[in-house]
C-alpha positions as CSV (number, residue, x, y, z in Angstrom):
1,F,-2.4,3.6,-12.4
2,S,-3.2,4.8,-9.0
3,V,0.4,4.7,-7.7
4,P,2.1,6.9,-10.7
5,C,-0.7,9.0,-11.2
6,S,-1.0,10.0,-7.2
7,A,2.7,10.5,-7.1
8,I,2.9,12.7,-10.4
9,L,0.0,14.6,-9.4
10,S,1.3,15.2,-5.8
11,S,4.5,16.4,-7.6
12,Y,2.9,18.9,-9.7
13,L,-0.2,20.1,-7.9
14,L,0.9,19.8,-4.1
15,G,4.8,20.6,-4.7
16,E,5.8,17.2,-3.3
17,R,9.2,15.9,-4.5
18,L,9.6,13.1,-7.2
19,N,13.2,12.3,-7.8
20,L,15.0,9.9,-9.8
21,L,14.1,6.8,-7.4
22,G,10.5,8.0,-7.6
23,K,10.2,8.0,-11.1
24,L,12.0,4.5,-11.6
25,G,9.4,3.2,-8.7
26,C,6.6,4.3,-10.9
27,M,8.1,2.5,-14.0
28,L,8.3,-0.7,-11.8
29,S,4.7,-0.2,-10.7
30,L,3.4,-0.3,-14.1
31,V,5.5,-3.0,-15.4
32,G,4.5,-5.1,-12.4
33,S,0.9,-4.4,-12.9
34,T,1.2,-5.2,-16.5
35,V,2.7,-8.6,-15.5
36,M,0.3,-9.4,-12.9
37,V,-2.9,-8.5,-15.2
38,I,-1.2,-10.8,-17.9
39,H,-1.1,-13.6,-15.6
40,A,-4.1,-13.0,-13.4
41,P,-6.8,-15.6,-12.9
42,E,-10.1,-15.5,-14.7
43,D,-13.1,-14.8,-12.5
44,E,-15.3,-17.9,-11.8
45,E,-18.7,-17.5,-13.5
46,V,-21.2,-16.6,-11.1
47,T,-24.5,-15.5,-13.0
48,T,-27.0,-15.4,-10.3
49,L,-27.6,-14.0,-6.6
50,D,-28.1,-17.5,-5.4
51,E,-24.7,-18.7,-6.5
52,M,-23.2,-15.6,-4.9
53,L,-25.1,-16.4,-1.8
54,S,-24.0,-20.0,-1.7
55,K,-20.3,-18.7,-1.9
56,L,-20.8,-16.2,0.7
57,K,-22.3,-18.8,3.1
58,E,-19.3,-21.1,2.7
59,P,-17.4,-21.8,6.0
60,G,-14.2,-20.6,4.9
61,F,-15.2,-17.3,3.9
62,L,-17.6,-16.7,6.8
63,T,-14.4,-17.6,9.0
64,Y,-12.2,-15.1,7.0
65,A,-15.1,-12.3,7.0
66,A,-15.2,-12.6,10.8
67,I,-11.4,-12.3,11.4
68,L,-11.5,-9.2,9.1
69,L,-14.4,-7.7,10.8
70,A,-12.7,-8.3,14.3
71,V,-9.5,-6.8,13.3
72,C,-11.1,-3.6,11.8
73,L,-13.2,-3.0,15.0
74,L,-9.9,-3.4,17.0
75,L,-8.2,-1.0,14.8
76,I,-11.1,1.6,14.9
77,F,-12.1,1.4,18.6
78,Y,-8.7,0.8,20.2
79,L,-5.7,1.3,18.1
80,A,-6.7,4.3,15.7
81,P,-7.3,6.7,18.9
82,R,-4.1,6.1,20.2
83,Y,-1.8,5.6,17.5
84,G,-3.7,6.8,14.4
85,Q,-1.8,10.2,14.5
86,T,1.5,8.9,14.6
87,N,1.4,5.5,12.8
88,I,0.5,5.5,9.0
89,L,-0.4,1.9,9.0
90,I,-3.5,2.1,11.2
91,Y,-5.8,4.1,9.2
92,L,-4.6,2.4,6.0
93,T,-5.2,-0.7,7.5
94,I,-8.5,0.1,8.1
95,C,-9.1,1.0,4.6
96,S,-7.8,-2.1,3.1
97,V,-9.6,-4.5,5.4
98,I,-12.8,-2.6,4.8
99,G,-12.1,-2.8,1.0
100,A,-12.5,-6.6,1.1
101,F,-16.2,-6.0,1.9
102,S,-16.4,-3.3,-0.5
103,V,-15.0,-5.5,-3.4
104,S,-17.3,-8.4,-2.9
105,S,-20.2,-6.1,-2.6
106,V,-19.4,-4.7,-5.9
107,K,-19.2,-7.9,-7.6
108,G,-22.5,-9.1,-6.0
109,L,-24.3,-5.8,-7.1
110,G,-22.9,-6.3,-10.6
111,I,-24.7,-9.6,-10.8
112,A,-27.8,-8.1,-9.4
113,I,-27.8,-5.2,-12.0
114,K,-27.3,-8.0,-14.8
115,G,-30.3,-9.9,-13.4
116,F,-32.4,-6.7,-13.2
117,F,-32.0,-5.8,-16.9
118,A,-32.5,-9.5,-17.7
119,G,-35.9,-9.2,-16.0
120,R,-35.1,-11.3,-12.8
121,P,-36.8,-10.5,-9.6
122,V,-33.7,-9.1,-7.9
123,L,-35.2,-6.3,-6.0
124,Q,-37.0,-9.0,-3.9
125,H,-34.0,-10.9,-3.1
126,P,-32.7,-10.0,0.4
127,L,-29.2,-10.3,-0.9
128,T,-29.3,-7.3,-3.1
129,W,-30.2,-4.9,-0.2
130,I,-27.7,-6.6,2.2
131,L,-25.1,-5.8,-0.7
132,V,-26.0,-2.4,-0.7
133,I,-26.0,-1.6,3.0
134,T,-22.4,-3.4,3.0
135,L,-21.2,-1.3,0.1
136,V,-22.5,2.2,1.3
137,A,-21.0,1.4,4.9
138,S,-17.6,0.0,3.8
139,I,-17.2,3.0,1.2
140,T,-18.2,5.7,3.8
141,T,-15.6,4.1,6.2
142,Q,-12.9,4.1,3.6
143,I,-13.4,7.5,2.6
144,N,-13.3,8.8,6.1
145,Y,-10.1,7.1,7.2
146,L,-8.4,7.7,3.9
147,N,-9.1,11.5,4.3
148,K,-7.8,11.3,7.9
149,S,-4.4,9.6,6.7
150,L,-4.3,12.3,3.8
151,D,-4.6,15.0,6.3
152,I,-1.8,13.9,8.5
153,F,0.7,12.1,6.2
154,N,2.3,12.8,3.0
155,T,0.4,12.1,-0.1
156,S,3.1,10.2,-2.1
157,L,3.5,8.0,0.9
158,V,-0.2,7.3,1.7
159,F,-1.4,6.0,-1.8
160,P,1.5,3.9,-2.4
161,I,1.2,1.7,0.9
162,Y,-2.6,1.8,0.6
163,Y,-2.3,0.3,-3.0
164,V,-0.2,-2.4,-1.6
165,L,-2.4,-3.2,1.4
166,F,-5.6,-3.1,-0.5
167,T,-4.4,-5.2,-3.3
168,T,-3.1,-7.9,-0.9
169,I,-6.5,-7.8,0.8
170,V,-8.6,-8.0,-2.3
171,I,-6.3,-11.0,-3.7
172,T,-6.9,-13.0,-0.7
173,T,-10.4,-12.2,-0.8
174,S,-10.9,-13.4,-4.2
175,I,-8.7,-16.5,-3.4
176,I,-11.1,-17.5,-0.7
177,L,-14.6,-16.5,-2.3
178,F,-14.3,-17.0,-5.7
179,K,-11.5,-19.6,-5.6
180,E,-9.8,-18.1,-8.7
181,W,-6.4,-19.5,-8.3
182,V,-7.7,-23.1,-8.5
183,T,-7.5,-23.3,-12.3
184,M,-4.2,-21.2,-12.8
185,T,-1.0,-22.9,-13.8
186,V,2.2,-22.7,-12.2
187,V,3.5,-20.3,-14.6
188,D,0.7,-17.9,-14.0
189,I,1.0,-18.2,-10.2
190,I,4.7,-17.5,-10.5
191,G,3.9,-14.7,-12.9
192,T,1.2,-13.0,-10.6
193,V,3.4,-13.3,-7.6
194,C,6.6,-11.9,-9.4
195,G,4.3,-9.0,-10.8
196,F,3.1,-8.1,-7.5
197,L,6.6,-8.3,-5.8
198,T,7.6,-5.7,-8.4
199,I,5.0,-3.6,-7.7
200,I,6.1,-3.6,-4.0
201,L,9.6,-2.9,-5.1
202,G,8.4,-0.1,-7.0
203,V,6.4,1.3,-4.2
204,F,9.3,1.1,-1.8
205,L,11.5,3.2,-4.2
206,L,9.0,5.6,-4.6
207,H,8.5,6.6,-1.1
208,A,11.7,5.4,0.8
209,F,14.0,7.7,-0.8
210,K,11.5,10.6,-1.6
211,D,13.4,13.1,0.5
212,M,16.7,12.7,-1.5
213,D,17.6,15.0,-4.0
214,I,18.5,12.3,-7.0
215,S,18.3,13.2,-10.5
216,L,20.2,12.2,-13.8
217,G,22.1,15.4,-13.8
218,N,23.5,15.3,-10.1
219,L,23.8,11.4,-9.8
220,P,27.5,11.3,-10.4
221,Q,28.0,14.1,-7.8
222,V,25.6,12.4,-5.3
223,L,27.6,9.0,-5.6
224,Q,30.9,10.7,-5.2
225,T,29.6,12.6,-2.0
226,E,28.4,9.3,-0.7
227,Q,31.8,7.7,-1.1
228,Q,33.9,10.5,0.4
229,A,31.6,11.1,3.2
230,P,33.8,11.2,6.3
231,V,32.9,8.9,9.1
232,T,31.9,10.9,12.2
233,R,32.3,9.5,15.6
234,D,29.7,10.8,18.1
235,D,30.2,9.5,21.6
236,K,29.7,11.8,24.6
237,N,31.5,9.6,26.9
238,I,34.8,9.3,25.0
239,L,37.7,11.8,24.5
240,I,37.5,13.4,20.9
241,E,40.8,14.3,19.7
242,V,41.2,17.6,17.7
243,D,44.2,17.6,15.5
244,N,44.9,20.0,12.9
245,S,48.3,19.4,11.3
246,S,48.2,22.7,9.3
247,I,48.1,24.5,12.5
248,A,49.6,22.3,15.4
249,P,52.9,20.6,14.6
250,E,53.4,17.3,15.9
251,D,56.0,18.4,18.7
252,K,53.4,20.6,20.1
253,P,50.8,19.3,22.8
254,K,47.4,18.0,21.3
255,V,44.2,19.4,22.7
256,F,41.3,17.3,24.0
257,M,38.0,18.2,24.3
258,I,35.4,16.6,26.6
259,Y,31.6,16.9,25.5
260,T,29.1,16.4,28.2
């Protein structure tokens, strides 16, 4: 619900425009989310911190985490100071990449909380405090750069792009860490991918045409105007002929204007 809710609230509270294509994009996001949830893989059963630690130590996830950390540091210390004020993807990519660590930490802490109420000595386990530190650092970084992005760019543009990037990173992390897709059928895989692509299409419609004044009332006029729009040739290096038949007859000299 983050995509349609942010768009609707931005329209009512911040005065940002939500046209017909934006509303259609919100509907597609909801439909895609529903399809994706129906076909989503089930979480692999991880009940103890030792099992979680064994998964975190796997070479595949360690390589993946190292790549994400390197990309995040490159974005924060090199690209963000230079291009963060003009490119919306810089800050949002940082939030999305860091989101992989926050989601993994939340799942681990969920296991720790269950173990705590079950009477297990989870507070003495070092992984618990590593997960707490990772979660605090990642959430703080996400909030910082998300607020920077919201201060510069349009809200209805920030949240959809952030949603797509963040969801992509989270799905990839779940595939590598928990191997949730191993037991999925072909139908569920196709359904999940189609649902996610539907969400992306909805997000594209939501922000790509947000400045167009399109509604059900003026849709026929907009389409008619687009079809009747004259073709304008704008070339400063050619002669542009000015011919008005109602004023200048064909037998009179024609006027040419040179634009420099």
